[in-house]
C-alpha positions as CSV (number, residue, x, y, z in Angstrom):
1,M,-0.2,15.8,-35.8
2,R,-1.9,18.3,-38.0
3,F,-1.8,22.0,-38.9
4,D,-5.2,23.4,-40.1
5,R,-5.5,25.8,-42.9
6,R,-5.4,28.8,-40.6
7,G,-2.0,27.7,-39.5
8,V,-3.2,26.6,-36.0
9,A,-1.3,23.5,-34.8
10,L,-3.5,20.5,-35.0
11,L,-1.6,17.4,-34.3
12,A,-2.2,16.1,-35.9
13,T,2.8,-7.9,-31.1
14,L,6.0,-8.9,-31.1
15,S,8.3,-7.6,-28.2
16,V,10.5,-6.4,-31.0
17,L,13.8,-4.8,-30.0
18,A,14.6,-1.5,-31.7
19,C,17.5,-1.1,-34.1
20,A,20.4,-0.1,-31.9
21,P,23.8,-1.5,-32.9
22,T,25.6,-4.3,-31.0
23,D,29.4,-4.7,-30.7
24,G,29.3,-8.1,-32.4
25,R,30.0,-10.2,-29.4
26,P,28.3,-13.6,-29.2
27,A,25.2,-13.7,-27.1
28,H,26.6,-16.3,-24.7
29,A,30.4,-15.7,-24.6
30,D,32.2,-18.1,-22.4
31,D,34.6,-15.5,-20.9
32,P,33.0,-12.5,-19.2
33,P,34.5,-9.2,-20.3
34,A,37.0,-7.5,-18.1
35,V,35.7,-4.9,-15.7
36,A,37.3,-2.2,-17.9
37,D,35.0,-3.2,-20.7
38,Y,31.9,-2.0,-18.9
39,R,30.9,1.6,-19.5
40,P,27.9,3.8,-19.0
41,G,25.2,3.9,-21.7
42,A,25.1,7.2,-23.7
43,A,22.9,10.0,-22.3
44,G,21.1,10.3,-25.6
45,I,20.0,7.8,-28.2
46,G,22.0,9.4,-31.0
47,D,19.6,11.9,-32.6
48,P,21.8,15.0,-33.3
49,D,18.8,17.3,-33.4
50,F,17.6,16.1,-30.0
51,P,20.8,15.0,-28.3
52,E,19.3,14.6,-24.8
53,D,16.3,12.5,-26.0
54,G,16.4,8.8,-25.4
55,N,19.3,6.9,-24.1
56,G,22.0,4.6,-25.4
57,G,23.3,1.2,-24.3
58,Y,20.0,-0.8,-24.3
59,D,16.8,-1.5,-26.2
60,V,13.4,-1.7,-24.5
61,S,11.1,-4.6,-25.5
62,H,8.2,-4.0,-23.1
63,Y,6.8,-1.4,-20.6
64,D,4.4,-2.4,-17.8
65,L,2.9,0.8,-16.4
66,A,0.9,1.1,-13.2
67,V,-0.3,4.6,-12.7
68,A,-2.8,6.0,-10.1
69,Y,-3.9,9.6,-10.5
70,T,-6.1,11.8,-8.3
71,P,-7.4,14.8,-10.1
72,K,-8.4,16.7,-6.9
73,T,-4.8,16.7,-5.6
74,K,-3.1,16.3,-9.0
75,Q,-1.0,13.6,-7.4
76,L,0.4,10.7,-9.5
77,E,1.8,7.5,-8.1
78,G,3.6,5.3,-10.6
79,R,5.4,2.0,-10.9
80,T,7.1,1.3,-14.2
81,T,8.6,-2.1,-15.1
82,I,10.8,-2.1,-18.1
83,Q,12.1,-5.2,-19.9
84,A,15.2,-4.4,-22.0
85,A,18.3,-5.9,-23.5
86,A,21.8,-4.4,-23.2
87,T,23.5,-3.4,-26.5
88,Q,26.9,-3.0,-24.9
89,N,28.6,-4.0,-21.6
90,L,26.8,-1.6,-19.3
91,S,28.0,-0.3,-16.0
92,S,25.1,2.2,-15.8
93,F,22.3,3.5,-18.0
94,N,19.8,6.4,-18.1
95,L,16.1,6.7,-18.2
96,D,14.2,9.8,-19.2
97,L,12.0,11.2,-16.4
98,A,10.9,14.7,-15.7
99,G,10.0,15.6,-12.1
100,Y,8.7,13.3,-9.5
101,D,10.3,11.8,-6.4
102,V,12.0,8.5,-7.3
103,R,11.5,6.2,-4.3
104,Q,13.0,2.9,-5.4
105,V,14.8,1.4,-8.4
106,T,15.7,-2.2,-8.8
107,V,17.4,-4.1,-11.6
108,D,16.6,-7.8,-11.8
109,N,14.9,-7.5,-8.4
110,A,18.2,-6.2,-6.8
111,A,18.3,-2.7,-5.4
112,A,20.1,-0.3,-7.7
113,R,21.8,3.0,-7.0
114,F,20.3,6.0,-8.8
115,R,20.8,9.7,-9.2
116,R,18.9,12.6,-10.8
117,E,20.2,15.3,-13.1
118,G,17.7,17.3,-15.0
119,D,15.4,14.9,-16.9
120,E,17.9,12.0,-16.6
121,L,17.6,9.2,-14.1
122,T,20.9,7.4,-14.0
123,V,20.7,3.8,-12.8
124,T,23.7,1.8,-11.6
125,P,22.8,-1.9,-11.2
126,S,24.3,-3.9,-8.3
127,R,26.1,-6.0,-10.9
128,P,27.1,-4.7,-14.4
129,L,25.1,-5.9,-17.3
130,G,26.8,-7.9,-20.1
131,N,26.2,-7.1,-23.8
132,R,23.0,-8.7,-25.1
133,S,21.8,-9.7,-21.6
134,R,18.2,-9.2,-20.9
135,F,17.2,-7.3,-17.7
136,T,14.2,-5.9,-15.9
137,V,14.1,-2.4,-14.3
138,K,11.5,-1.3,-11.8
139,V,11.0,2.3,-10.9
140,V,8.7,3.5,-8.1
141,Y,7.9,7.2,-8.2
142,G,5.3,9.8,-7.3
143,G,4.5,13.5,-7.3
144,R,2.7,16.2,-9.3
145,P,3.0,15.9,-13.1
146,R,4.7,18.8,-14.8
147,A,3.7,19.1,-18.5
148,A,6.4,19.8,-21.1
149,Q,6.7,23.4,-22.5
150,D,8.2,24.2,-25.8
151,A,7.0,27.4,-27.4
152,A,9.0,26.8,-30.6
153,N,7.0,23.6,-31.3
154,L,3.7,22.6,-29.7
155,G,3.5,24.7,-26.6
156,T,2.2,22.5,-23.8
157,Y,2.2,18.7,-24.2
158,G,2.8,15.5,-22.2
159,F,0.7,14.7,-19.1
160,I,-1.5,17.8,-18.7
161,P,-3.8,17.8,-15.7
162,T,-7.4,18.9,-16.4
163,A,-10.4,19.7,-14.1
164,D,-11.6,16.1,-14.2
165,G,-8.5,14.1,-15.1
166,A,-5.7,14.5,-17.6
167,F,-5.1,15.1,-21.3
168,V,-2.0,13.0,-22.4
169,A,-0.4,13.8,-25.7
170,S,3.3,13.4,-25.7
171,E,4.8,14.2,-29.1
172,P,7.7,14.7,-29.5
173,N,9.3,14.0,-26.1
174,G,6.6,14.3,-23.4
175,S,6.3,10.7,-22.3
176,K,8.9,11.4,-19.6
177,T,6.4,13.7,-17.9
178,W,4.5,10.7,-16.7
179,F,6.7,7.5,-16.8
180,P,10.4,6.7,-17.0
181,N,11.4,5.5,-20.4
182,N,13.7,5.6,-23.4
183,D,11.9,8.7,-24.8
184,H,12.7,8.6,-28.6
185,P,10.9,6.9,-31.5
186,A,14.0,4.9,-32.4
187,D,13.2,2.5,-29.5
188,K,9.7,1.0,-29.8
189,A,8.2,-1.5,-27.4
190,T,4.9,-3.2,-26.4
191,F,2.9,-1.8,-23.5
192,N,0.7,-2.9,-20.6
193,F,-1.2,-0.2,-18.7
194,T,-2.8,-0.5,-15.3
195,I,-4.5,2.9,-14.6
196,T,-6.4,3.7,-11.4
197,V,-8.7,6.7,-11.0
198,P,-11.5,7.8,-8.7
199,A,-14.7,5.8,-9.3
200,G,-16.9,7.5,-11.9
201,L,-13.9,8.4,-14.2
202,T,-12.7,6.6,-17.2
203,A,-9.1,5.9,-18.2
204,V,-8.4,5.5,-21.9
205,S,-5.2,4.1,-23.2
206,N,-3.7,2.3,-26.2
207,G,-4.7,-1.1,-27.5
208,E,-7.5,-3.0,-26.0
209,L,-9.1,-3.3,-22.6
210,Q,-8.2,-6.5,-20.7
211,G,-11.4,-7.5,-19.0
212,R,-13.8,-5.2,-17.3
213,P,-12.7,-2.3,-15.1
214,T,-12.7,-3.2,-11.3
215,T,-13.8,-0.9,-8.5
216,T,-12.7,-1.2,-4.9
217,G,-12.6,1.4,-2.2
218,G,-13.8,4.2,-4.4
219,K,-11.2,3.6,-7.0
220,T,-11.6,2.1,-10.5
221,T,-8.8,0.3,-12.3
222,Y,-8.6,-0.1,-16.0
223,R,-6.2,-2.5,-17.7
224,W,-5.1,-1.9,-21.3
225,R,-2.7,-3.7,-23.5
226,E,-0.9,-2.6,-26.8
227,R,0.7,-5.7,-28.1
228,H,2.2,-4.1,-31.2
229,P,5.4,-2.1,-31.0
230,M,4.8,1.5,-30.2
231,A,6.9,4.7,-29.9
232,T,6.8,6.2,-26.4
233,Y,5.3,9.5,-27.7
234,L,2.2,7.7,-28.9
235,A,1.4,6.2,-25.4
236,T,-1.5,7.8,-23.6
237,A,-3.4,7.6,-20.3
238,T,-6.1,10.2,-20.9
239,L,-8.4,10.4,-17.9
240,G,-11.8,12.0,-17.0
241,K,-15.5,11.8,-17.6
242,F,-16.3,10.3,-21.0
243,D,-19.3,9.0,-22.9
244,L,-18.3,5.8,-24.7
245,R,-19.2,3.8,-27.7
246,Q,-17.7,0.4,-28.6
247,G,-18.3,-2.1,-31.4
248,R,-16.7,-2.9,-34.8
249,T,-16.1,-1.0,-38.0
250,P,-18.2,-2.2,-41.1
251,G,-15.0,-4.1,-42.0
252,G,-14.9,-5.9,-38.7
253,I,-12.1,-4.0,-36.8
254,P,-12.8,-3.5,-33.1
255,E,-13.5,0.2,-32.4
256,F,-13.6,2.3,-29.2
257,A,-14.7,6.0,-29.2
258,A,-14.8,8.3,-26.1
259,V,-15.9,11.9,-25.8
260,D,-16.0,14.4,-23.0
261,P,-19.7,15.1,-22.0
262,R,-19.2,18.6,-23.5
263,F,-18.9,16.8,-26.9
264,K,-21.6,14.2,-26.3
265,S,-23.4,15.1,-29.6
266,S,-20.2,14.2,-31.4
267,L,-19.8,10.7,-30.2
268,D,-21.7,8.9,-33.0
269,K,-20.1,11.0,-35.7
270,L,-16.6,10.3,-34.3
271,Y,-17.4,6.6,-34.2
272,Q,-18.9,6.4,-37.6
273,I,-16.3,8.4,-39.5
274,S,-13.4,6.8,-37.7
275,G,-14.7,3.3,-38.7
276,E,-15.3,4.4,-42.3
277,V,-11.9,6.0,-42.6
278,T,-10.1,3.0,-41.0
279,D,-11.7,0.6,-43.4
280,Y,-11.0,2.8,-46.5
281,W,-7.4,3.3,-45.6
282,S,-7.0,-0.5,-45.3
283,T,-7.9,-0.7,-49.0
284,V,-5.4,2.1,-50.0
285,F,-2.4,1.6,-47.7
286,G,-2.7,-2.1,-47.0
287,P,-4.1,-4.1,-44.0
288,Y,-4.8,-2.1,-40.8
289,P,-1.7,-2.7,-38.7
290,F,-3.3,-2.8,-35.2
291,S,-6.0,-4.7,-33.4
292,S,-8.4,-1.8,-32.8
293,T,-9.2,1.7,-33.9
294,G,-11.2,4.7,-32.6
295,G,-10.7,8.1,-31.2
296,V,-11.0,10.4,-28.1
297,I,-12.3,14.0,-27.8
298,D,-11.3,15.6,-24.5
299,D,-12.3,19.1,-23.4
300,Y,-8.8,20.4,-22.9
301,M,-8.3,23.2,-25.4
302,A,-5.0,21.9,-26.8
303,G,-5.5,23.3,-30.3
304,Y,-4.0,20.1,-31.8
305,A,-4.7,16.4,-32.3
306,L,-2.3,13.5,-31.8
307,E,-2.3,10.2,-33.5
308,N,-2.0,8.1,-30.3
309,Q,-1.6,4.5,-31.5
310,T,-5.1,3.0,-32.0
311,K,-6.9,6.0,-30.4
312,P,-6.1,9.5,-31.9
313,L,-6.7,12.2,-29.4
314,Y,-8.5,15.5,-30.3
315,G,-7.9,18.4,-27.9
316,G,-11.0,20.5,-27.3
317,F,-12.7,20.4,-30.7
318,E,-14.9,18.3,-32.8
319,P,-12.7,17.0,-35.7
320,D,-14.0,17.1,-39.2
321,A,-13.6,14.1,-41.5
322,T,-10.4,15.3,-43.0
323,I,-8.7,15.6,-39.6
324,I,-9.9,12.2,-38.7
325,A,-8.5,10.9,-42.0
326,H,-5.2,12.6,-41.2
327,E,-4.8,11.1,-37.7
328,L,-5.9,7.6,-38.8
329,A,-3.5,7.6,-41.8
330,H,-0.8,8.0,-39.1
331,Q,-1.6,4.6,-37.9
332,W,0.3,3.4,-40.9
333,F,2.6,6.4,-41.4
334,G,4.2,7.2,-38.1
335,D,2.8,4.5,-35.8
336,S,3.4,1.3,-37.7
337,L,6.2,2.8,-39.8
338,T,8.2,5.0,-37.4
339,I,11.0,7.4,-38.1
340,K,14.4,6.7,-36.7
341,R,15.3,10.4,-36.5
342,W,13.0,13.5,-36.1
343,K,14.5,15.1,-39.2
344,D,12.4,12.7,-41.3
345,L,9.1,13.9,-39.9
346,W,7.7,14.5,-43.3
347,L,7.4,10.7,-43.6
348,N,4.7,11.1,-41.0
349,E,3.1,14.4,-41.6
350,G,3.5,14.8,-45.3
351,F,1.9,11.3,-45.8
352,A,-1.0,12.0,-43.4
353,T,-1.6,15.4,-45.0
354,Y,-1.7,13.8,-48.4
355,A,-4.2,11.3,-47.0
356,E,-6.5,14.3,-46.3
357,W,-6.3,15.0,-50.0
358,L,-7.0,11.4,-50.9
359,W,-10.0,11.4,-48.6
360,Q,-11.4,14.4,-50.4
361,E,-10.7,12.7,-53.7
362,H,-12.5,9.6,-52.5
363,K,-15.5,11.7,-51.4
364,G,-15.6,13.6,-54.7
365,T,-15.2,17.0,-53.2
366,K,-11.8,17.9,-54.7
367,T,-8.9,16.0,-56.3
368,A,-5.4,15.8,-54.9
369,E,-4.1,17.4,-58.2
370,A,-6.4,20.4,-57.7
371,I,-5.2,20.9,-54.2
372,F,-1.6,20.6,-55.3
373,K,-2.1,23.2,-58.1
374,G,-3.7,25.7,-55.7
375,L,-0.8,25.4,-53.3
376,H,1.8,25.5,-56.0
377,A,0.4,28.9,-57.2
378,R,1.5,30.5,-54.0
379,P,4.1,33.2,-54.7
380,A,7.8,32.4,-54.7
381,D,8.4,34.4,-51.5
382,D,5.9,32.4,-49.5
383,P,7.7,31.1,-46.4
384,M,6.8,27.5,-47.2
385,W,9.2,27.5,-50.1
386,A,12.1,28.6,-47.9
387,Y,11.7,25.5,-45.6
388,P,12.8,22.3,-47.2
389,P,10.5,19.6,-45.6
390,G,12.9,16.7,-46.0
391,R,15.0,18.1,-43.1
392,A,12.7,19.1,-40.3
393,K,14.3,21.7,-38.1
394,P,14.4,20.9,-34.3
395,S,13.5,24.5,-33.5
396,D,10.5,24.4,-35.8
397,L,9.7,20.8,-36.1
398,F,6.0,21.1,-37.0
399,N,6.4,23.8,-39.6
400,T,3.5,23.9,-42.1
401,S,6.0,23.0,-44.9
402,V,6.7,19.6,-43.3
403,Y,2.9,18.9,-43.7
404,T,1.9,20.8,-46.9
405,R,5.1,20.7,-49.0
406,G,5.6,17.1,-47.8
407,A,2.2,16.2,-49.2
408,M,3.0,18.1,-52.4
409,T,6.1,15.9,-52.8
410,L,3.9,12.8,-53.0
411,Q,1.6,14.4,-55.6
412,A,4.6,15.3,-57.7
413,L,5.8,11.7,-57.4
414,R,2.3,10.4,-58.3
415,D,2.3,12.6,-61.4
416,A,5.8,11.3,-62.3
417,I,5.3,7.6,-61.9
418,G,1.5,7.1,-62.5
419,D,-1.3,5.9,-60.3
420,D,-0.6,2.2,-60.6
421,T,3.0,2.4,-59.5
422,F,2.3,5.1,-56.9
423,F,-0.3,3.2,-55.0
424,R,1.7,0.0,-55.3
425,L,4.6,1.9,-53.8
426,L,2.5,3.0,-50.8
427,R,1.3,-0.6,-50.1
428,T,4.8,-2.0,-50.6
429,W,6.2,0.7,-48.3
430,T,3.8,-0.2,-45.4
431,A,4.2,-3.9,-45.9
432,E,8.0,-4.0,-46.0
433,H,8.4,-1.8,-42.9
434,R,5.4,-2.9,-40.9
435,Y,6.1,-2.2,-37.2
436,G,9.6,-1.1,-38.0
437,H,11.6,2.1,-38.6
438,V,12.0,4.1,-41.8
439,T,14.1,6.8,-43.4
440,T,13.7,9.2,-46.3
441,E,16.6,7.5,-48.1
442,E,14.7,4.2,-47.9
443,F,11.6,5.7,-49.4
444,I,13.5,7.4,-52.2
445,G,15.2,4.1,-53.0
446,L,12.0,2.1,-53.1
447,A,10.3,4.6,-55.3
448,G,13.2,4.4,-57.8
449,R,13.2,0.6,-57.8
450,L,9.5,0.2,-58.3
451,S,9.2,2.9,-61.0
452,G,12.5,2.1,-62.8
453,K,13.1,5.9,-62.9
454,D,15.8,8.2,-61.5
455,L,13.7,10.2,-59.1
456,R,16.5,11.8,-57.2
457,P,16.1,15.2,-58.9
458,L,12.4,15.2,-58.1
459,F,12.9,14.4,-54.4
460,D,15.8,16.9,-54.2
461,A,13.7,19.7,-55.6
462,W,10.7,19.0,-53.4
463,L,12.4,17.9,-50.2
464,F,15.7,19.6,-49.9
465,Q,15.8,22.9,-51.9
466,P,14.8,26.2,-50.2
467,R,12.8,27.4,-53.2
468,R,9.6,26.6,-55.0
469,P,10.1,23.7,-57.4
470,A,9.3,24.3,-61.0
């Protein structure tokens, strides 16, 4: 996600199980636990700032989504199949789902009891699930999507119906507006998407197309696959009329660009810059972490962009090169390396904003140091200094300080440790945590180890103090 310089919000593999704790029992204990040992999974994943987001008791490894959407009636029919593993002895567990009529739930092909309470779908399997056991959940549902509303943060997000389809950008917790899931970045998974729309429309999702679209009875089905672990908020099923361009970047990475006909003249520019940026970041941040790159411009006037994995989404505007640089930097910082808790959001947005500065430096228009100095000259009573970016506030998650002061932290660090160590730090950071989860404390620790310096005062001043650093 991204904030522009006017303060307008611009958002900006491996079936790996996310890092939830287990209770230490062996995977194949001879003696099954007593009935009393089974208990419901927690209603939240454990993020104190967003206590109702995500769910405890299990880790998802894979989602298989089948979604059919009719723009004329705004009706969505869905079937979500979830492969997961229990992280405790489970008597029941929750999925996040906002709205819709749930018609059927099965666990390991057996009918399960379920109930709704707010955005929680509580599932009780016919037989309890033992710790570390793998299981499959299928949910059949349908209805009219209801986008998420949060005036304190992004406004409208999630699955947003448009005149010809839907604009789907789900950060921070809007994936539950279109499929049942464990809606928190602490639980990443791989994805398959089967998306059916009226013939003549295009469905764009994460990863790569699996074969050609098929059309039957006036409906066209697209099949996409993202084989690398992905946070739920990065999943998309953006639908509508699009002009397309496909190929490879100059460096050989497969690329897919799509623009609403209103932005037809922007297609070649989006394709060219996205390819150039992806290749350049691969030399700065380390190898590109995914199997394809690209971007999508829709005509929904969101006022923001989102770094949807492999295909950043731009809502109702033609992005300039710095915004594209920002969103594609997120493919490393936020998408491959994913925060465990939302309080560490500067690890996404501060890094992507600093990438904008590096892009300008690369193009010779302005140095990161010059941008830093201009920002540091802001008066001491500027609101940015009162918001320490190292602790993003749940009521103001996307504050400009998380972006700008977060980026300034990196420039201050670069000045302190020198270019050689700084850029080695970035490449080491992305390599050591590729496809995993990260925390601020881990980054501070790595910076200290590689530089051989005590950097805690620097990070404390820039990330955690409500005042302008000296």
